[in-house]
C-alpha positions as CSV (number, residue, x, y, z in Angstrom):
1,M,110.0,82.2,110.4
2,S,108.4,82.1,107.0
3,D,109.8,82.9,103.6
4,I,108.4,85.8,101.6
5,Y,108.6,85.9,97.8
6,F,107.9,88.9,95.7
7,E,106.6,88.4,92.1
8,C,107.8,91.6,90.4
9,N,107.4,91.0,86.7
10,N,105.7,94.4,86.3
11,G,107.7,96.3,88.9
12,I,107.0,97.0,92.6
13,S,106.3,100.1,94.5
14,G,108.7,100.7,97.4
15,D,106.2,102.4,99.7
16,M,103.5,99.8,99.2
17,S,106.1,97.0,99.7
18,V,107.2,98.5,103.0
19,A,103.6,98.9,104.1
20,A,102.7,95.3,103.2
21,L,105.8,94.1,105.2
22,I,104.7,96.2,108.2
23,D,101.2,94.6,107.9
24,V,102.7,91.1,108.2
25,G,104.8,92.0,111.2
26,A,108.0,93.7,110.2
27,D,109.9,95.1,113.1
28,L,109.4,98.9,113.1
29,I,112.5,99.4,115.3
30,K,114.7,97.5,112.7
31,L,113.0,99.5,109.9
32,E,113.9,102.8,111.6
33,K,117.5,101.7,112.2
34,A,117.8,100.7,108.5
35,L,116.4,104.0,107.4
36,N,118.8,105.9,109.7
37,S,121.7,103.9,108.4
38,L,121.2,105.6,105.0
39,N,122.8,108.8,106.5
40,L,120.2,110.9,104.7
41,H,119.7,113.2,107.7
42,N,117.1,115.9,107.2
43,E,116.4,114.6,103.6
44,F,113.1,112.9,104.4
45,T,110.6,111.8,107.1
46,Y,108.1,109.1,107.0
47,K,104.6,108.5,108.4
48,I,103.0,105.2,109.0
49,T,99.2,105.2,109.2
50,K,96.3,102.8,109.0
51,T,93.7,103.4,106.3
52,Q,90.5,101.9,105.1
53,V,89.3,102.0,101.5
54,N,86.1,100.2,100.5
55,S,86.0,98.2,103.7
56,V,89.6,97.0,103.2
57,S,92.1,98.1,105.9
58,A,95.8,98.5,105.1
59,T,98.9,100.3,106.3
60,D,100.1,103.4,104.4
61,F,103.8,104.1,104.5
62,N,104.3,107.6,103.3
63,V,107.8,109.1,102.6
64,I,107.8,112.9,102.8
65,L,110.8,114.7,101.2
66,S,112.2,117.7,103.0
67,E,111.7,121.1,101.5
68,N,115.4,121.5,101.0
69,N,115.7,118.3,99.0
70,N,116.6,119.1,95.4
71,H,116.8,115.5,94.3
72,H,114.4,114.1,91.7
73,D,114.1,110.7,93.5
74,T,110.7,109.2,94.0
75,L,110.7,107.8,97.5
76,G,107.0,107.4,97.8
77,D,103.8,109.4,97.4
């Protein structure tokens, strides 16, 4: 197992961080268990897709807030 270090002097985007970790092999089952452990049932869903921009492929981790969510949190795009 390798160590991963984040250089976050200027901040870090949560959705982009999760997508990058998925790209390097993060376990999707463990991710789902961790998200379910937040007990935010029906507050959000997420979608993981592959995308390509200017010949560079990447993973997109998109968090979709539920319609009944009145919070002002930014959980992704």
